[in-house]
C-alpha positions in Angstrom: 84.7 83.6 102.6 88.0 82.2 101.3 88.2 78.5 101.7 91.5 77.5 103.4 93.5 74.3 103.9 96.4 73.8 106.2 99.0 71.0 105.5 101.2 69.9 108.4 98.7 71.3 110.8 100.0 69.2 113.7 103.4 70.8 113.8 104.2 74.0 115.7 103.9 76.3 112.7 100.8 74.5 111.5 99.1 74.8 114.9 99.9 78.5 115.1 98.6 79.0 111.5 95.4 77.2 112.5 95.0 79.5 115.4 95.2 82.6 113.2 92.9 81.2 110.5 90.3 80.5 113.1 90.5 84.2 114.2 90.4 85.5 110.6 87.2 87.2 109.5 87.6 86.3 105.9 88.9 82.7 106.0 86.9 79.5 106.2 88.8 76.4 107.2 87.8 73.4 105.0 90.7 70.9 105.4 93.3 70.1 108.1 96.2 67.9 106.9 98.3 65.7 109.1 99.6 62.3 108.1 100.1 61.4 111.8 96.6 62.4 113.0 94.6 61.5 109.9 91.1 60.3 110.7 91.1 61.9 114.2 89.1 64.9 115.4 90.8 68.2 116.0 90.8 67.6 119.8 93.5 65.0 119.2 95.9 67.8 118.7 94.6 70.1 121.4 91.4 69.6 123.4 90.8 73.4 123.3 90.1 73.1 119.6 87.0 71.1 120.3 85.6 74.2 122.2 87.0 76.8 119.9 83.8 78.9 119.6 83.7 78.6 115.8 81.6 75.5 115.6 82.7 72.0 114.5 86.0 71.9 112.7 87.0 69.4 110.0 88.7 66.2 111.2 92.3 65.6 110.2 93.0 64.0 106.8 96.2 63.0 105.1 98.2 65.9 103.7 97.6 64.9 100.1 93.9 64.8 100.7 94.0 68.3 102.3 96.0 69.5 99.3 93.3 68.1 96.9 90.4 69.7 98.8 90.1 72.5 96.3 90.7 75.3 98.8 91.3 78.9 97.6 94.2 79.3 100.0 96.7 76.6 101.1 99.2 76.9 103.9 102.0 74.4 103.6 103.7 73.7 107.0 105.7 70.7 105.8 109.4 70.1 105.1 108.9 68.2 101.9 108.3 69.8 98.5 104.9 69.3 96.7 103.1 70.1 93.5 100.9 73.1 94.2 97.3 73.0 93.1 96.3 75.2 90.2 94.8 78.6 90.9 95.0 78.5 94.7 97.2 80.9 96.6 99.8 78.8 98.3 102.0 80.0 101.2 104.9 77.6 101.9 106.4 77.9 105.4 109.1 75.4 104.7 112.5 76.3 103.2 111.9 74.6 99.9 111.5 77.7 97.7 113.3 80.5 99.7 116.5 80.7 97.7 115.4 79.3 94.3 114.6 81.2 91.2 111.5 79.4 90.1 107.8 80.5 89.9 107.7 81.0 93.7 108.1 84.6 95.0 110.0 85.2 98.2 107.8 87.5 100.3 108.7 89.4 103.4 105.8 91.9 103.4 107.5 95.0 104.7 110.5 94.6 102.3 109.4 92.4 99.4 105.6 91.9 99.2 104.2 88.9 97.4 104.1 89.2 93.6 102.3 86.0 92.7 100.1 83.2 94.0 102.9 80.9 95.0 104.6 82.4 98.1 107.8 81.3 99.9 107.5 82.5 103.5 110.8 83.7 105.0 112.6 81.8 107.7 112.4 83.1 111.3 116.1 84.1 111.7 116.1 85.6 108.2 113.0 87.7 109.0 114.5 89.3 112.1 117.9 89.9 110.5 116.5 91.3 107.3 114.0 93.6 109.1 117.1 95.0 110.9 119.5 95.2 108.0 117.7 95.5 104.6 116.7 99.2 105.0 120.3 100.1 105.8 122.1 97.8 103.4 123.2 100.8 101.3 125.1 102.5 104.1 126.9 99.6 105.7 130.2 98.0 104.9 129.2 94.5 104.0 132.5 93.0 105.3 131.7 94.2 108.8 128.2 92.8 109.2 127.9 90.2 112.0 124.5 88.7 113.0 124.2 87.0 116.4 120.9 85.1 116.5 119.2 83.5 119.5 116.0 81.5 119.3 113.7 79.5 121.6 113.6 75.8 121.2 110.2 75.8 119.3 112.3 76.9 116.3 113.6 73.3 116.0 110.0 72.0 115.3 107.9 69.5 117.1 109.8 66.4 116.0 112.3 65.5 118.8 116.0 65.9 118.0 119.1 65.5 120.1 119.6 69.3 120.4 116.0 69.8 121.4 116.1 67.4 124.3 115.6 69.1 127.7 119.0 67.9 128.9 120.6 69.7 125.9 118.6 72.9 126.2 118.0 73.7 129.9 120.7 75.7 131.6 122.5 76.0 128.3 123.1 78.2 125.3 124.2 76.3 122.2 125.5 77.7 118.9 124.7 75.4 116.0 125.1 75.1 112.2 128.0 77.6 112.6 129.1 78.9 109.2 126.5 76.8 107.4 123.0 77.7 108.6 120.3 77.4 105.9 119.1 80.9 106.6 122.4 82.5 105.6 121.9 82.3 101.8 118.3 83.6 102.3 119.6 86.6 104.2 122.3 87.2 101.6 119.9 87.0 98.7 117.7 89.9 99.8 120.5 92.0 101.2 122.7 91.6 98.1 125.8 90.4 100.1 126.7 87.6 102.6 126.9 88.2 106.3 128.6 86.3 109.2 125.6 84.6 110.9 125.7 82.4 114.0 122.5 81.1 115.5 122.0 79.8 119.1 119.4 77.9 120.9 118.4 79.4 124.2 116.2 77.8 127.0 112.9 79.5 126.0 109.8 78.0 124.4 109.5 80.8 121.8 111.0 84.1 120.8 113.9 85.2 118.7 116.4 88.0 118.6 119.1 88.9 116.1 121.7 91.4 117.3 123.4 92.8 114.2 126.8 94.6 114.4 127.7 96.9 111.4 130.0 99.7 110.4 127.8 102.4 108.7 128.6 105.6 107.0 125.7 107.4 108.8 123.2 106.9 111.6 120.9 104.0 110.5 117.9 105.1 112.6 116.4 107.5 110.1 116.4 104.9 107.4 114.8 102.3 109.6 112.2 104.7 110.9 111.3 105.7 107.3 111.1 102.1 106.2 108.6 101.1 108.8 106.7 104.4 109.3 103.5 103.0 107.8 103.8 99.5 109.3 101.3 98.1 111.8 103.6 95.1 112.4 107.2 96.4 112.7 108.1 99.2 115.2 111.4 101.0 115.6 111.6 101.6 119.3 113.8 103.7 121.6 114.4 101.0 124.2 115.8 97.5 124.1 113.5 95.0 122.4 111.9 92.6 124.8 111.1 89.0 123.8 108.6 88.6 126.6 106.6 91.5 125.1 106.6 89.8 121.7 106.0 86.2 122.6 102.6 85.0 121.2 102.3 88.0 118.9 103.0 88.7 115.2 104.8 92.0 115.8 108.4 92.9 115.4 110.6 95.4 117.3 113.8 97.1 115.9 116.2 99.2 118.0 119.4 101.0 117.1 122.4 101.8 119.3 125.8 103.3 118.7 128.8 101.7 120.3 130.6 104.8 121.4 133.9 103.0 122.0 134.2 101.7 118.4 131.9 103.9 116.4 130.1 100.8 115.1 126.3 100.4 115.2 124.2 97.7 116.8 120.8 97.0 115.3 118.6 94.6 117.2 115.6 92.8 115.6 113.2 90.8 117.8 110.2 88.7 116.9 108.3 85.6 118.0 109.7 82.8 115.9 106.3 81.2 115.5 104.5 84.5 114.9 106.2 87.0 112.7 108.8 84.3 112.1 106.3 81.8 110.7 102.5 81.7 111.0 101.8 85.4 111.5 103.9 86.3 108.5 102.3 83.5 106.4 98.8 85.0 107.1 100.1 88.5 106.4 101.4 87.3 103.1 98.2 85.6 102.3 96.2 88.8 103.1 98.3 90.8 100.7 98.1 88.2 97.9 94.3 88.0 98.3 93.7 91.8 98.6 92.6 91.6 102.2 93.4 93.9 105.1 97.1 93.2 105.7 96.7 92.6 109.5 93.5 90.6 109.4 93.8 87.6 111.7 97.1 88.7 113.2 98.0 89.1 116.9 99.6 92.5 117.2 99.4 93.2 120.9 100.1 91.4 124.1 100.3 92.1 127.8 103.6 91.6 129.7 103.0 89.8 133.0 
């Protein structure tokens, strides 16, 4: 078994990562880091964890103690940078290393698999946009690319903010960080050119969709289908992606439509922002880095009710 530590386990992405680690056949949880819950049992985060079916789980410890636990695999679900332990595989779910050119590798499994033990996990918006656009980057006019992103409020994290207050979210759709969102450079780095990107908060708990408008020299569908033909995570579908179908899973759906009135193409990428957009992708990257089955521990199916 591969010993595993999770830092920032009390946040949304940390809790989702914990859920997948507990369901993973090859990972053994040895440390749970949370500065706010240090010294408390796992039930302090969620009473269901006390009856998880996997036996007693370790109590929360400060994040620095979890980092020093000597685990083979470390998931970092924190906003602050840290010094990674030697020899461990480290998957960083924050944005600290996504656009830098240091020893960390940026890893989006279907497009840029991990190449080292220090892995920068992509952002949620960037994941959906890149899955939709990267395979067709060679046939689009970069100046025409517009990405309209919409995400559920869990993308803002557990810590309360003015824009995450119920009064700001319910019965509302709010664009934010217009022209300056932190995922824009991340998208541009992998695509090779910048795009116009506008994110919005919508009144959902979870789920994310990026609708991408492009002018292309040919039908993008064959390139997208070829890119994901062997994927168990990303599917190119004939119908419109459905967030309700993806919520709670680590899967992604891509769809392509032609705007017959303008000749432009519309490529839609949809994911769960906490699944393929965070925890699920982090586990997928860890699996690849450790030589495990790529989909081990992932949630890839759901039931629409």
